[in-house]
PDB file of N, CA, C and O in Angstrom:
ATOM      1  N   MET A   1       0.839  -1.166   0.000  1.00  0.00           N
ATOM      2  CA  MET A   1       0.000   0.000   0.000  1.00  0.00           C
ATOM      3  C   MET A   1       0.894   1.241   0.000  1.00  0.00           C
ATOM      4  O   MET A   1       1.898   1.290   0.710  1.00  0.00           O
ATOM      5  N   ARG A   2       0.528   2.226  -0.787  1.00  0.00           N
ATOM      6  CA  ARG A   2       1.274   3.479  -0.866  1.00  0.00           C
ATOM      7  C   ARG A   2       0.301   4.640  -0.835  1.00  0.00           C
ATOM      8  O   ARG A   2      -0.723   4.615  -1.518  1.00  0.00           O
ATOM      9  N   THR A   3       0.619   5.672  -0.039  1.00  0.00           N
ATOM     10  CA  THR A   3      -0.220   6.854   0.069  1.00  0.00           C
ATOM     11  C   THR A   3       0.666   8.087   0.055  1.00  0.00           C
ATOM     12  O   THR A   3       1.756   8.073   0.626  1.00  0.00           O
ATOM     13  N   SER A   4       0.211   9.152  -0.591  1.00  0.00           N
ATOM     14  CA  SER A   4       0.959  10.407  -0.548  1.00  0.00           C
ATOM     15  C   SER A   4      -0.014  11.577  -0.538  1.00  0.00           C
ATOM     16  O   SER A   4      -1.090  11.518  -1.134  1.00  0.00           O
ATOM     17  N   CYS A   5       0.390  12.649   0.156  1.00  0.00           N
ATOM     18  CA  CYS A   5      -0.393  13.885   0.237  1.00  0.00           C
ATOM     19  C   CYS A   5       0.565  15.052   0.055  1.00  0.00           C
ATOM     20  O   CYS A   5       1.623  15.093   0.683  1.00  0.00           O
ATOM     21  N   ILE A   6       0.204  15.988  -0.789  1.00  0.00           N
ATOM     22  CA  ILE A   6       1.017  17.169  -1.024  1.00  0.00           C
ATOM     23  C   ILE A   6       0.154  18.390  -0.712  1.00  0.00           C
ATOM     24  O   ILE A   6      -0.958  18.523  -1.222  1.00  0.00           O
ATOM     25  N   TYR A   7       0.678  19.276   0.130  1.00  0.00           N
ATOM     26  CA  TYR A   7      -0.074  20.463   0.530  1.00  0.00           C
ATOM     27  C   TYR A   7       0.785  21.705   0.369  1.00  0.00           C
ATOM     28  O   TYR A   7       1.941  21.730   0.793  1.00  0.00           O
ATOM     29  N   ARG A   8       0.220  22.729  -0.241  1.00  0.00           N
ATOM     30  CA  ARG A   8       0.850  24.056  -0.281  1.00  0.00           C
ATOM     31  C   ARG A   8       0.202  24.876   0.830  1.00  0.00           C
ATOM     32  O   ARG A   8      -0.972  24.679   1.145  1.00  0.00           O
ATOM     33  N   LEU A   9       0.954  25.786   1.418  1.00  0.00           N
ATOM     34  CA  LEU A   9       0.453  26.543   2.553  1.00  0.00           C
ATOM     35  C   LEU A   9       0.070  27.974   2.186  1.00  0.00           C
ATOM     36  O   LEU A   9       0.101  28.866   3.033  1.00  0.00           O
ATOM     37  N   ASP A  10      -0.293  28.192   0.919  1.00  0.00           N
ATOM     38  CA  ASP A  10      -0.699  29.517   0.451  1.00  0.00           C
ATOM     39  C   ASP A  10      -1.884  30.072   1.254  1.00  0.00           C
ATOM     40  O   ASP A  10      -1.916  31.263   1.564  1.00  0.00           O
ATOM     41  N   ASP A  11      -2.848  29.223   1.588  1.00  0.00           N
ATOM     42  CA  ASP A  11      -4.052  29.669   2.305  1.00  0.00           C
ATOM     43  C   ASP A  11      -3.741  30.142   3.720  1.00  0.00           C
ATOM     44  O   ASP A  11      -4.587  30.779   4.348  1.00  0.00           O
ATOM     45  N   PHE A  12      -2.566  29.853   4.232  1.00  0.00           N
ATOM     46  CA  PHE A  12      -2.159  30.265   5.567  1.00  0.00           C
ATOM     47  C   PHE A  12      -1.140  31.411   5.510  1.00  0.00           C
ATOM     48  O   PHE A  12      -0.385  31.627   6.458  1.00  0.00           O
ATOM     49  N   ALA A  13      -1.129  32.142   4.387  1.00  0.00           N
ATOM     50  CA  ALA A  13      -0.223  33.273   4.161  1.00  0.00           C
ATOM     51  C   ALA A  13       1.241  32.834   4.184  1.00  0.00           C
ATOM     52  O   ALA A  13       2.114  33.599   4.593  1.00  0.00           O
ATOM     53  N   LEU A  14       1.507  31.601   3.743  1.00  0.00           N
ATOM     54  CA  LEU A  14       2.865  31.070   3.636  1.00  0.00           C
ATOM     55  C   LEU A  14       3.078  30.555   2.207  1.00  0.00           C
ATOM     56  O   LEU A  14       3.196  29.347   2.003  1.00  0.00           O
ATOM     57  N   PRO A  15       3.127  31.457   1.214  1.00  0.00           N
ATOM     58  CA  PRO A  15       3.143  31.020  -0.183  1.00  0.00           C
ATOM     59  C   PRO A  15       4.400  30.268  -0.613  1.00  0.00           C
ATOM     60  O   PRO A  15       4.371  29.582  -1.634  1.00  0.00           O
ATOM     61  N   SER A  16       5.484  30.370   0.118  1.00  0.00           N
ATOM     62  CA  SER A  16       6.725  29.702  -0.275  1.00  0.00           C
ATOM     63  C   SER A  16       6.904  28.353   0.404  1.00  0.00           C
ATOM     64  O   SER A  16       7.916  27.684   0.197  1.00  0.00           O
ATOM     65  N   TRP A  17       5.935  27.949   1.207  1.00  0.00           N
ATOM     66  CA  TRP A  17       6.051  26.724   1.997  1.00  0.00           C
ATOM     67  C   TRP A  17       5.115  25.629   1.478  1.00  0.00           C
ATOM     68  O   TRP A  17       4.013  25.911   1.008  1.00  0.00           O
ATOM     69  N   SER A  18       5.567  24.389   1.570  1.00  0.00           N
ATOM     70  CA  SER A  18       4.727  23.235   1.242  1.00  0.00           C
ATOM     71  C   SER A  18       5.231  22.037   2.041  1.00  0.00           C
ATOM     72  O   SER A  18       6.352  22.038   2.549  1.00  0.00           O
ATOM     73  N   PHE A  19       4.388  21.020   2.141  1.00  0.00           N
ATOM     74  CA  PHE A  19       4.860  19.780   2.747  1.00  0.00           C
ATOM     75  C   PHE A  19       4.263  18.586   2.033  1.00  0.00           C
ATOM     76  O   PHE A  19       3.190  18.649   1.433  1.00  0.00           O
ATOM     77  N   VAL A  20       5.008  17.494   2.125  1.00  0.00           N
ATOM     78  CA  VAL A  20       4.618  16.252   1.471  1.00  0.00           C
ATOM     79  C   VAL A  20       4.678  15.149   2.515  1.00  0.00           C
ATOM     80  O   VAL A  20       5.639  15.068   3.280  1.00  0.00           O
ATOM     81  N   LEU A  21       3.664  14.303   2.552  1.00  0.00           N
ATOM     82  CA  LEU A  21       3.628  13.157   3.445  1.00  0.00           C
ATOM     83  C   LEU A  21       3.488  11.898   2.595  1.00  0.00           C
ATOM     84  O   LEU A  21       2.550  11.778   1.807  1.00  0.00           O
ATOM     85  N   TYR A  22       4.420  10.963   2.756  1.00  0.00           N
ATOM     86  CA  TYR A  22       4.382   9.679   2.048  1.00  0.00           C
ATOM     87  C   TYR A  22       4.302   8.560   3.077  1.00  0.00           C
ATOM     88  O   TYR A  22       4.914   8.638   4.142  1.00  0.00           O
ATOM     89  N   HIS A  23       3.551   7.533   2.754  1.00  0.00           N
ATOM     90  CA  HIS A  23       3.516   6.335   3.593  1.00  0.00           C
ATOM     91  C   HIS A  23       3.444   5.118   2.670  1.00  0.00           C
ATOM     92  O   HIS A  23       2.670   5.089   1.714  1.00  0.00           O
ATOM     93  N   ALA A  24       4.260   4.123   2.976  1.00  0.00           N
ATOM     94  CA  ALA A  24       4.237   2.878   2.203  1.00  0.00           C
ATOM     95  C   ALA A  24       4.476   1.712   3.155  1.00  0.00           C
ATOM     96  O   ALA A  24       5.246   1.824   4.108  1.00  0.00           O
ATOM     97  N   GLU A  25       3.810   0.597   2.886  1.00  0.00           N
ATOM     98  CA  GLU A  25       4.058  -0.616   3.656  1.00  0.00           C
ATOM     99  C   GLU A  25       3.675  -1.825   2.819  1.00  0.00           C
ATOM    100  O   GLU A  25       2.846  -1.742   1.913  1.00  0.00           O
ATOM    101  N   GLY A  26       4.296  -2.940   3.142  1.00  0.00           N
ATOM    102  CA  GLY A  26       3.992  -4.145   2.388  1.00  0.00           C
ATOM    103  C   GLY A  26       4.736  -5.348   2.910  1.00  0.00           C
ATOM    104  O   GLY A  26       5.597  -5.243   3.784  1.00  0.00           O
ATOM    105  N   GLU A  27       4.392  -6.486   2.362  1.00  0.00           N
ATOM    106  CA  GLU A  27       5.056  -7.734   2.712  1.00  0.00           C
ATOM    107  C   GLU A  27       4.997  -8.672   1.517  1.00  0.00           C
ATOM    108  O   GLU A  27       4.243  -8.439   0.573  1.00  0.00           O
ATOM    109  N   GLY A  28       5.790  -9.725   1.560  1.00  0.00           N
ATOM    110  CA  GLY A  28       5.787 -10.707   0.490  1.00  0.00           C
ATOM    111  C   GLY A  28       6.761 -10.397  -0.637  1.00  0.00           C
ATOM    112  O   GLY A  28       6.735 -11.074  -1.665  1.00  0.00           O
ATOM    113  N   ALA A  29       7.623  -9.389  -0.474  1.00  0.00           N
ATOM    114  CA  ALA A  29       8.620  -9.083  -1.510  1.00  0.00           C
ATOM    115  C   ALA A  29       9.742 -10.113  -1.466  1.00  0.00           C
ATOM    116  O   ALA A  29       9.999 -10.731  -0.433  1.00  0.00           O
ATOM    117  N   ARG A  30      10.402 -10.283  -2.606  1.00  0.00           N
ATOM    118  CA  ARG A  30      11.505 -11.249  -2.699  1.00  0.00           C
ATOM    119  C   ARG A  30      12.738 -10.585  -3.281  1.00  0.00           C
ATOM    120  O   ARG A  30      12.638  -9.645  -4.070  1.00  0.00           O
ATOM    121  N   VAL A  31      13.907 -11.083  -2.883  1.00  0.00           N
ATOM    122  CA  VAL A  31      15.175 -10.635  -3.449  1.00  0.00           C
ATOM    123  C   VAL A  31      15.272 -11.206  -4.858  1.00  0.00           C
ATOM    124  O   VAL A  31      15.208 -12.425  -5.013  1.00  0.00           O
ATOM    125  N   PRO A  32      15.425 -10.374  -5.902  1.00  0.00           N
ATOM    126  CA  PRO A  32      15.411 -10.870  -7.278  1.00  0.00           C
ATOM    127  C   PRO A  32      16.450 -11.958  -7.579  1.00  0.00           C
ATOM    128  O   PRO A  32      16.126 -12.942  -8.244  1.00  0.00           O
ATOM    129  N   LYS A  33      17.678 -11.802  -7.109  1.00  0.00           N
ATOM    130  CA  LYS A  33      18.737 -12.769  -7.441  1.00  0.00           C
ATOM    131  C   LYS A  33      18.569 -14.108  -6.748  1.00  0.00           C
ATOM    132  O   LYS A  33      18.828 -15.154  -7.345  1.00  0.00           O
ATOM    133  N   THR A  34      18.134 -14.087  -5.478  1.00  0.00           N
ATOM    134  CA  THR A  34      18.096 -15.329  -4.696  1.00  0.00           C
ATOM    135  C   THR A  34      16.692 -15.892  -4.512  1.00  0.00           C
ATOM    136  O   THR A  34      16.534 -17.085  -4.255  1.00  0.00           O
ATOM    137  N   GLY A  35      15.677 -15.049  -4.642  1.00  0.00           N
ATOM    138  CA  GLY A  35      14.311 -15.491  -4.405  1.00  0.00           C
ATOM    139  C   GLY A  35      13.955 -15.544  -2.924  1.00  0.00           C
ATOM    140  O   GLY A  35      12.857 -15.969  -2.566  1.00  0.00           O
ATOM    141  N   ALA A  36      14.872 -15.116  -2.063  1.00  0.00           N
ATOM    142  CA  ALA A  36      14.619 -15.132  -0.624  1.00  0.00           C
ATOM    143  C   ALA A  36      13.530 -14.118  -0.260  1.00  0.00           C
ATOM    144  O   ALA A  36      13.432 -13.050  -0.866  1.00  0.00           O
ATOM    145  N   ASP A  37      12.728 -14.465   0.724  1.00  0.00           N
ATOM    146  CA  ASP A  37      11.669 -13.569   1.194  1.00  0.00           C
ATOM    147  C   ASP A  37      12.265 -12.416   1.986  1.00  0.00           C
ATOM    148  O   ASP A  37      13.205 -12.598   2.761  1.00  0.00           O
ATOM    149  N   LEU A  38      11.711 -11.234   1.782  1.00  0.00           N
ATOM    150  CA  LEU A  38      12.073 -10.070   2.588  1.00  0.00           C
ATOM    151  C   LEU A  38      11.044  -9.909   3.694  1.00  0.00           C
ATOM    152  O   LEU A  38       9.880 -10.259   3.501  1.00  0.00           O
ATOM    153  N   PRO A  39      11.451  -9.382   4.861  1.00  0.00           N
ATOM    154  CA  PRO A  39      10.467  -9.180   5.934  1.00  0.00           C
ATOM    155  C   PRO A  39       9.514  -8.029   5.603  1.00  0.00           C
ATOM    156  O   PRO A  39       9.738  -7.258   4.670  1.00  0.00           O
ATOM    157  N   ARG A  40       8.465  -7.940   6.384  1.00  0.00           N
ATOM    158  CA  ARG A  40       7.493  -6.852   6.239  1.00  0.00           C
ATOM    159  C   ARG A  40       8.217  -5.506   6.349  1.00  0.00           C
ATOM    160  O   ARG A  40       9.107  -5.338   7.183  1.00  0.00           O
ATOM    161  N   ALA A  41       7.827  -4.554   5.502  1.00  0.00           N
ATOM    162  CA  ALA A  41       8.480  -3.241   5.472  1.00  0.00           C
ATOM    163  C   ALA A  41       7.435  -2.142   5.594  1.00  0.00           C
ATOM    164  O   ALA A  41       6.301  -2.281   5.136  1.00  0.00           O
ATOM    165  N   ARG A  42       7.853  -1.029   6.236  1.00  0.00           N
ATOM    166  CA  ARG A  42       6.988   0.131   6.399  1.00  0.00           C
ATOM    167  C   ARG A  42       7.867   1.376   6.407  1.00  0.00           C
ATOM    168  O   ARG A  42       8.957   1.359   6.979  1.00  0.00           O
ATOM    169  N   GLU A  43       7.399   2.468   5.771  1.00  0.00           N
ATOM    170  CA  GLU A  43       8.122   3.731   5.805  1.00  0.00           C
ATOM    171  C   GLU A  43       7.149   4.895   5.697  1.00  0.00           C
ATOM    172  O   GLU A  43       6.212   4.873   4.899  1.00  0.00           O
ATOM    173  N   THR A  44       7.394   5.915   6.521  1.00  0.00           N
ATOM    174  CA  THR A  44       6.639   7.158   6.480  1.00  0.00           C
ATOM    175  C   THR A  44       7.634   8.305   6.398  1.00  0.00           C
ATOM    176  O   THR A  44       8.563   8.373   7.202  1.00  0.00           O
ATOM    177  N   ASP A  45       7.454   9.210   5.437  1.00  0.00           N
ATOM    178  CA  ASP A  45       8.335  10.366   5.251  1.00  0.00           C
ATOM    179  C   ASP A  45       7.498  11.636   5.301  1.00  0.00           C
ATOM    180  O   ASP A  45       6.422  11.713   4.709  1.00  0.00           O
ATOM    181  N   LEU A  46       8.015  12.634   6.022  1.00  0.00           N
ATOM    182  CA  LEU A  46       7.404  13.957   6.055  1.00  0.00           C
ATOM    183  C   LEU A  46       8.462  14.954   5.600  1.00  0.00           C
ATOM    184  O   LEU A  46       9.530  15.051   6.204  1.00  0.00           O
ATOM    185  N   THR A  47       8.163  15.696   4.529  1.00  0.00           N
ATOM    186  CA  THR A  47       9.095  16.673   3.978  1.00  0.00           C
ATOM    187  C   THR A  47       8.471  18.056   4.028  1.00  0.00           C
ATOM    188  O   THR A  47       7.323  18.242   3.624  1.00  0.00           O
ATOM    189  N   LEU A  48       9.228  19.025   4.525  1.00  0.00           N
ATOM    190  CA  LEU A  48       8.804  20.423   4.578  1.00  0.00           C
ATOM    191  C   LEU A  48       9.745  21.217   3.679  1.00  0.00           C
ATOM    192  O   LEU A  48      10.962  21.180   3.861  1.00  0.00           O
ATOM    193  N   ASP A  49       9.180  21.935   2.708  1.00  0.00           N
ATOM    194  CA  ASP A  49       9.973  22.704   1.738  1.00  0.00           C
ATOM    195  C   ASP A  49       9.696  24.186   1.860  1.00  0.00           C
ATOM    196  O   ASP A  49       8.560  24.616   2.056  1.00  0.00           O
ATOM    197  N   TYR A  50      10.776  24.966   1.738  1.00  0.00           N
ATOM    198  CA  TYR A  50      10.677  26.428   1.656  1.00  0.00           C
ATOM    199  C   TYR A  50      11.355  26.826   0.354  1.00  0.00           C
ATOM    200  O   TYR A  50      12.553  26.608   0.174  1.00  0.00           O
ATOM    201  N   ARG A  51      10.572  27.417  -0.561  1.00  0.00           N
ATOM    202  CA  ARG A  51      11.079  27.755  -1.897  1.00  0.00           C
ATOM    203  C   ARG A  51      10.475  29.071  -2.370  1.00  0.00           C
ATOM    204  O   ARG A  51       9.447  29.072  -3.047  1.00  0.00           O
ATOM    205  N   PRO A  52      11.117  30.216  -2.012  1.00  0.00           N
ATOM    206  CA  PRO A  52      10.579  31.510  -2.422  1.00  0.00           C
ATOM    207  C   PRO A  52      10.639  31.700  -3.936  1.00  0.00           C
ATOM    208  O   PRO A  52      11.575  31.241  -4.590  1.00  0.00           O
ATOM    209  N   THR A  53       9.640  32.374  -4.481  1.00  0.00           N
ATOM    210  CA  THR A  53       9.583  32.593  -5.937  1.00  0.00           C
ATOM    211  C   THR A  53       9.864  34.035  -6.321  1.00  0.00           C
ATOM    212  O   THR A  53       9.845  34.379  -7.503  1.00  0.00           O
ATOM    213  N   SER A  54      10.128  34.891  -5.319  1.00  0.00           N
ATOM    214  CA  SER A  54      10.471  36.281  -5.605  1.00  0.00           C
ATOM    215  C   SER A  54      11.264  36.838  -4.430  1.00  0.00           C
ATOM    216  O   SER A  54      11.365  36.210  -3.376  1.00  0.00           O
ATOM    217  N   GLY A  55      11.823  38.025  -4.631  1.00  0.00           N
ATOM    218  CA  GLY A  55      12.575  38.681  -3.566  1.00  0.00           C
ATOM    219  C   GLY A  55      14.030  38.256  -3.528  1.00  0.00           C
ATOM    220  O   GLY A  55      14.519  37.590  -4.441  1.00  0.00           O
ATOM    221  N   LYS A  56      14.724  38.650  -2.457  1.00  0.00           N
ATOM    222  CA  LYS A  56      16.158  38.383  -2.329  1.00  0.00           C
ATOM    223  C   LYS A  56      16.491  36.904  -2.220  1.00  0.00           C
ATOM    224  O   LYS A  56      17.598  36.494  -2.572  1.00  0.00           O
ATOM    225  N   LEU A  57      15.561  36.103  -1.743  1.00  0.00           N
ATOM    226  CA  LEU A  57      15.816  34.669  -1.568  1.00  0.00           C
ATOM    227  C   LEU A  57      15.345  33.818  -2.750  1.00  0.00           C
ATOM    228  O   LEU A  57      15.376  32.589  -2.680  1.00  0.00           O
ATOM    229  N   GLU A  58      14.912  34.465  -3.827  1.00  0.00           N
ATOM    230  CA  GLU A  58      14.489  33.701  -5.005  1.00  0.00           C
ATOM    231  C   GLU A  58      15.656  32.831  -5.479  1.00  0.00           C
ATOM    232  O   GLU A  58      16.787  33.304  -5.582  1.00  0.00           O
ATOM    233  N   GLY A  59      15.379  31.583  -5.760  1.00  0.00           N
ATOM    234  CA  GLY A  59      16.413  30.637  -6.174  1.00  0.00           C
ATOM    235  C   GLY A  59      16.858  29.727  -5.043  1.00  0.00           C
ATOM    236  O   GLY A  59      17.549  28.736  -5.281  1.00  0.00           O
ATOM    237  N   LEU A  60      16.468  30.051  -3.808  1.00  0.00           N
ATOM    238  CA  LEU A  60      16.784  29.226  -2.643  1.00  0.00           C
ATOM    239  C   LEU A  60      15.758  28.110  -2.519  1.00  0.00           C
ATOM    240  O   LEU A  60      14.578  28.314  -2.802  1.00  0.00           O
ATOM    241  N   TRP A  61      16.200  26.944  -2.100  1.00  0.00           N
ATOM    242  CA  TRP A  61      15.285  25.837  -1.835  1.00  0.00           C
ATOM    243  C   TRP A  61      15.794  25.098  -0.623  1.00  0.00           C
ATOM    244  O   TRP A  61      16.834  24.444  -0.691  1.00  0.00           O
ATOM    245  N   LEU A  62      15.081  25.189   0.489  1.00  0.00           N
ATOM    246  CA  LEU A  62      15.417  24.501   1.727  1.00  0.00           C
ATOM    247  C   LEU A  62      14.425  23.359   1.906  1.00  0.00           C
ATOM    248  O   LEU A  62      13.212  23.571   1.885  1.00  0.00           O
ATOM    249  N   SER A  63      14.942  22.159   2.081  1.00  0.00           N
ATOM    250  CA  SER A  63      14.100  20.984   2.243  1.00  0.00           C
ATOM    251  C   SER A  63      14.507  20.255   3.522  1.00  0.00           C
ATOM    252  O   SER A  63      15.683  19.956   3.725  1.00  0.00           O
ATOM    253  N   MET A  64      13.528  19.971   4.383  1.00  0.00           N
ATOM    254  CA  MET A  64      13.770  19.241   5.626  1.00  0.00           C
ATOM    255  C   MET A  64      12.903  17.992   5.622  1.00  0.00           C
ATOM    256  O   MET A  64      11.695  18.076   5.397  1.00  0.00           O
ATOM    257  N   ARG A  65      13.512  16.828   5.872  1.00  0.00           N
ATOM    258  CA  ARG A  65      12.764  15.570   5.804  1.00  0.00           C
ATOM    259  C   ARG A  65      13.027  14.716   7.037  1.00  0.00           C
ATOM    260  O   ARG A  65      14.155  14.603   7.517  1.00  0.00           O
ATOM    261  N   TYR A  66      11.941  14.116   7.532  1.00  0.00           N
ATOM    262  CA  TYR A  66      12.035  13.124   8.604  1.00  0.00           C
ATOM    263  C   TYR A  66      11.487  11.818   8.046  1.00  0.00           C
ATOM    264  O   TYR A  66      10.404  11.791   7.462  1.00  0.00           O
ATOM    265  N   ALA A  67      12.236  10.740   8.228  1.00  0.00           N
ATOM    266  CA  ALA A  67      11.803   9.420   7.768  1.00  0.00           C
ATOM    267  C   ALA A  67      11.728   8.479   8.963  1.00  0.00           C
ATOM    268  O   ALA A  67      12.605   8.489   9.827  1.00  0.00           O
ATOM    269  N   ASP A  68      10.687   7.677   9.006  1.00  0.00           N
ATOM    270  CA  ASP A  68      10.512   6.677  10.053  1.00  0.00           C
ATOM    271  C   ASP A  68      10.064   5.397   9.365  1.00  0.00           C
ATOM    272  O   ASP A  68       9.074   5.394   8.633  1.00  0.00           O
ATOM    273  N   GLY A  69      10.791   4.310   9.599  1.00  0.00           N
ATOM    274  CA  GLY A  69      10.421   3.078   8.922  1.00  0.00           C
ATOM    275  C   GLY A  69      10.937   1.850   9.632  1.00  0.00           C
ATOM    276  O   GLY A  69      11.618   1.941  10.654  1.00  0.00           O
ATOM    277  N   SER A  70      10.604   0.701   9.080  1.00  0.00           N
ATOM    278  CA  SER A  70      11.086  -0.561   9.618  1.00  0.00           C
ATOM    279  C   SER A  70      11.180  -1.582   8.486  1.00  0.00           C
ATOM    280  O   SER A  70      10.436  -1.537   7.506  1.00  0.00           O
ATOM    281  N   LEU A  71      12.120  -2.496   8.664  1.00  0.00           N
ATOM    282  CA  LEU A  71      12.274  -3.650   7.768  1.00  0.00           C
ATOM    283  C   LEU A  71      12.452  -4.838   8.687  1.00  0.00           C
ATOM    284  O   LEU A  71      13.540  -5.073   9.214  1.00  0.00           O
ATOM    285  N   GLY A  72      11.369  -5.593   8.880  1.00  0.00           N
ATOM    286  CA  GLY A  72      11.398  -6.664   9.865  1.00  0.00           C
ATOM    287  C   GLY A  72      11.576  -6.068  11.254  1.00  0.00           C
ATOM    288  O   GLY A  72      10.789  -5.221  11.676  1.00  0.00           O
ATOM    289  N   ASP A  73      12.620  -6.513  11.971  1.00  0.00           N
ATOM    290  CA  ASP A  73      12.892  -6.015  13.322  1.00  0.00           C
ATOM    291  C   ASP A  73      13.788  -4.783  13.331  1.00  0.00           C
ATOM    292  O   ASP A  73      14.040  -4.226  14.399  1.00  0.00           O
ATOM    293  N   GLN A  74      14.273  -4.344  12.180  1.00  0.00           N
ATOM    294  CA  GLN A  74      15.156  -3.175  12.103  1.00  0.00           C
ATOM    295  C   GLN A  74      14.317  -1.905  12.000  1.00  0.00           C
ATOM    296  O   GLN A  74      13.372  -1.832  11.214  1.00  0.00           O
ATOM    297  N   ASN A  75      14.674  -0.916  12.798  1.00  0.00           N
ATOM    298  CA  ASN A  75      13.968   0.368  12.761  1.00  0.00           C
ATOM    299  C   ASN A  75      14.866   1.435  12.162  1.00  0.00           C
ATOM    300  O   ASN A  75      16.078   1.434  12.379  1.00  0.00           O
ATOM    301  N   LEU A  76      14.266   2.341  11.409  1.00  0.00           N
ATOM    302  CA  LEU A  76      14.982   3.434  10.765  1.00  0.00           C
ATOM    303  C   LEU A  76      14.341   4.743  11.181  1.00  0.00           C
ATOM    304  O   LEU A  76      13.126   4.910  11.072  1.00  0.00           O
ATOM    305  N   LYS A  77      15.151   5.662  11.653  1.00  0.00           N
ATOM    306  CA  LYS A  77      14.718   7.037  11.900  1.00  0.00           C
ATOM    307  C   LYS A  77      15.823   7.920  11.342  1.00  0.00           C
ATOM    308  O   LYS A  77      16.997   7.726  11.655  1.00  0.00           O
ATOM    309  N   GLN A  78      15.449   8.880  10.525  1.00  0.00           N
ATOM    310  CA  GLN A  78      16.460   9.681   9.853  1.00  0.00           C
ATOM    311  C   GLN A  78      15.963  11.098   9.622  1.00  0.00           C
ATOM    312  O   GLN A  78      14.810  11.309   9.244  1.00  0.00           O
ATOM    313  N   TRP A  79      16.848  12.071   9.854  1.00  0.00           N
ATOM    314  CA  TRP A  79      16.588  13.475   9.530  1.00  0.00           C
ATOM    315  C   TRP A  79      17.507  13.873   8.396  1.00  0.00           C
ATOM    316  O   TRP A  79      18.671  13.474   8.373  1.00  0.00           O
ATOM    317  N   ARG A  80      16.995  14.661   7.446  1.00  0.00           N
ATOM    318  CA  ARG A  80      17.811  15.204   6.361  1.00  0.00           C
ATOM    319  C   ARG A  80      17.454  16.672   6.167  1.00  0.00           C
ATOM    320  O   ARG A  80      16.285  17.055   6.208  1.00  0.00           O
ATOM    321  N   VAL A  81      18.483  17.482   5.956  1.00  0.00           N
ATOM    322  CA  VAL A  81      18.294  18.882   5.612  1.00  0.00           C
ATOM    323  C   VAL A  81      19.096  19.131   4.344  1.00  0.00           C
ATOM    324  O   VAL A  81      20.294  18.852   4.298  1.00  0.00           O
ATOM    325  N   THR A  82      18.434  19.657   3.310  1.00  0.00           N
ATOM    326  CA  THR A  82      19.089  19.932   2.037  1.00  0.00           C
ATOM    327  C   THR A  82      18.868  21.394   1.690  1.00  0.00           C
ATOM    328  O   THR A  82      17.749  21.903   1.763  1.00  0.00           O
ATOM    329  N   LEU A  83      19.951  22.061   1.313  1.00  0.00           N
ATOM    330  CA  LEU A  83      19.876  23.462   0.923  1.00  0.00           C
ATOM    331  C   LEU A  83      20.424  23.591  -0.491  1.00  0.00           C
ATOM    332  O   LEU A  83      21.574  23.236  -0.751  1.00  0.00           O
ATOM    333  N   ASN A  84      19.607  24.095  -1.397  1.00  0.00           N
ATOM    334  CA  ASN A  84      20.005  24.338  -2.789  1.00  0.00           C
ATOM    335  C   ASN A  84      19.860  25.828  -3.082  1.00  0.00           C
ATOM    336  O   ASN A  84      18.999  26.503  -2.518  1.00  0.00           O
ATOM    337  N   TYR A  85      20.701  26.321  -3.958  1.00  0.00           N
ATOM    338  CA  TYR A  85      20.564  27.704  -4.408  1.00  0.00           C
ATOM    339  C   TYR A  85      20.890  27.763  -5.896  1.00  0.00           C
ATOM    340  O   TYR A  85      21.972  27.364  -6.326  1.00  0.00           O
ATOM    341  N   GLU A  86      19.947  28.262  -6.664  1.00  0.00           N
ATOM    342  CA  GLU A  86      20.113  28.361  -8.120  1.00  0.00           C
ATOM    343  C   GLU A  86      20.874  29.627  -8.468  1.00  0.00           C
ATOM    344  O   GLU A  86      20.525  30.726  -8.037  1.00  0.00           O
ATOM    345  N   ILE A  87      21.915  29.445  -9.254  1.00  0.00           N
ATOM    346  CA  ILE A  87      22.700  30.587  -9.740  1.00  0.00           C
ATOM    347  C   ILE A  87      22.545  30.647 -11.245  1.00  0.00           C
ATOM    348  O   ILE A  87      22.915  29.711 -11.953  1.00  0.00           O
ATOM    349  N   LYS A  88      21.998  31.745 -11.731  1.00  0.00           N
ATOM    350  CA  LYS A  88      21.800  31.901 -13.177  1.00  0.00           C
ATOM    351  C   LYS A  88      23.004  32.607 -13.780  1.00  0.00           C
ATOM    352  O   LYS A  88      23.454  33.635 -13.275  1.00  0.00           O
ATOM    353  N   PHE A  89      23.523  32.038 -14.875  1.00  0.00           N
ATOM    354  CA  PHE A  89      24.584  32.726 -15.601  1.00  0.00           C
ATOM    355  C   PHE A  89      24.441  32.532 -17.053  1.00  0.00           C
ATOM    356  O   PHE A  89      25.251  33.043 -17.827  1.00  0.00           O
TER     357      PHE A  89
END
């Protein structure tokens, strides 16, 4: 099962902000080379983006993501922060 939701925050007077929520889970997958069964897997990601379209910060893109998941008995929790800046020449 896979689910995703994308929301822009324009209605809250935050036109440069958006967030994305993804969730996926499943079982019964196999390793292609060996045919071995993989354990049940689950992952949820929440991403918050700031991307101004005008002003002094135009071209900046700040993305913050939190991931929470599991593969069998293994748990995954991860934070990521990515900063991009477009330079036109």
